[in-house]
C-alpha positions in Angstrom: -3.8 4.1 -18.2 -0.1 4.6 -19.3 1.6 1.7 -21.2 2.4 -1.3 -19.0 6.2 -1.6 -18.7 8.3 -3.0 -15.9 9.7 0.5 -15.1 6.3 2.2 -15.1 5.0 -0.6 -12.8 8.0 -0.4 -10.5 7.6 3.4 -10.2 3.9 3.1 -9.5 4.3 0.3 -7.0 7.1 2.2 -5.3 4.9 5.3 -5.0 1.5 3.6 -4.1 2.4 0.5 -2.2 6.2 0.4 -1.5 5.8 -2.4 0.9 4.8 -4.7 -2.0 8.0 -4.0 -4.1 9.7 -7.2 -2.9 6.6 -9.3 -3.8 6.5 -7.6 -7.2 10.1 -8.2 -8.0 9.8 -11.9 -7.0 6.8 -12.3 -9.2 8.5 -10.5 -12.1 11.5 -12.9 -11.9 9.1 -15.9 -11.8 7.2 -14.5 -14.8 10.4 -14.1 -16.8 11.7 -17.5 -15.8 8.3 -19.1 -16.8 8.3 -17.2 -20.1 11.8 -18.5 -20.9 10.9 -22.1 -19.9 7.7 -22.0 -22.0 9.0 -20.1 -24.9 6.0 -17.8 -24.5 5.4 -14.2 -23.5 2.1 -15.1 -21.8 3.6 -15.3 -18.2 5.0 -11.8 -18.7 1.6 -10.5 -20.0 -0.2 -12.0 -17.0 2.4 -10.4 -14.6 1.9 -7.0 -16.2 -1.9 -7.3 -16.1 -1.8 -8.5 -12.5 0.4 -5.7 -11.2 -1.2 -3.1 -13.5 -4.5 -4.0 -11.8 -3.0 -3.5 -8.4 -1.8 -0.1 -9.5 -5.2 0.8 -11.0 -6.8 0.0 -7.7 -4.3 1.6 -5.4 -4.1 4.8 -7.4 -7.8 5.4 -6.6 -8.0 5.8 -2.8 -11.8 5.1 -2.6 -11.5 2.0 -4.7 -8.5 0.8 -2.6 -10.4 1.4 0.6 -13.4 -0.6 -0.7 -11.2 -3.5 -1.8 -9.2 -3.6 1.5 -12.4 -3.4 3.5 -13.9 -6.2 1.4 -10.8 -8.3 2.0 -11.2 -7.8 5.8 -14.8 -8.8 5.6 -14.0 -12.0 3.8 -13.0 -13.4 7.3 -16.3 -12.4 8.9 -18.1 -15.2 10.8 -21.4 -14.3 9.0 -21.6 -16.2 5.7 -23.7 -13.5 4.0 -21.1 -10.9 4.9 -18.3 -13.1 3.5 -20.2 -13.8 0.3 -20.9 -10.1 -0.2 -17.3 -9.2 0.4 -16.1 -11.8 -2.1 -18.5 -10.4 -4.7 -17.4 -6.9 -4.1 -13.7 -7.7 -4.1 -14.1 -9.7 -7.3 -15.9 -6.9 -9.0 -13.2 -4.4 -8.1 -10.4 -6.6 -9.3 -12.3 -7.6 -12.5 -12.9 -3.9 -13.3 -9.3 -3.1 -12.8 -8.1 -6.0 -15.0 -10.5 -4.9 -17.8 -9.1 -1.4 -17.5 -5.6 -2.6 -17.7 -6.1 -5.2 -20.4 -8.1 -2.7 -22.5 -11.3 -4.6 -22.6 
């Protein structure tokens, strides 16, 4: 995965999920505000990992379909279906975060 920078994320989000750009910009501003308030870069690191994970998922159409399908099944009336969907979505997101965070 290329280095995580604001510009690289902006370009990737604009290409892969342009409807989420306003959400990304809002969260970016919050992360920078929290970083300034806390005197820490941790909120920025979390922002980069979160949005890097979204990009890692969305750039793989099969993975994105699996995640979005699991997200829809989370509202299924059958508890077993919901539980399986939560597990699947969690695995996809965890794998993407590990890919982005390098571990």
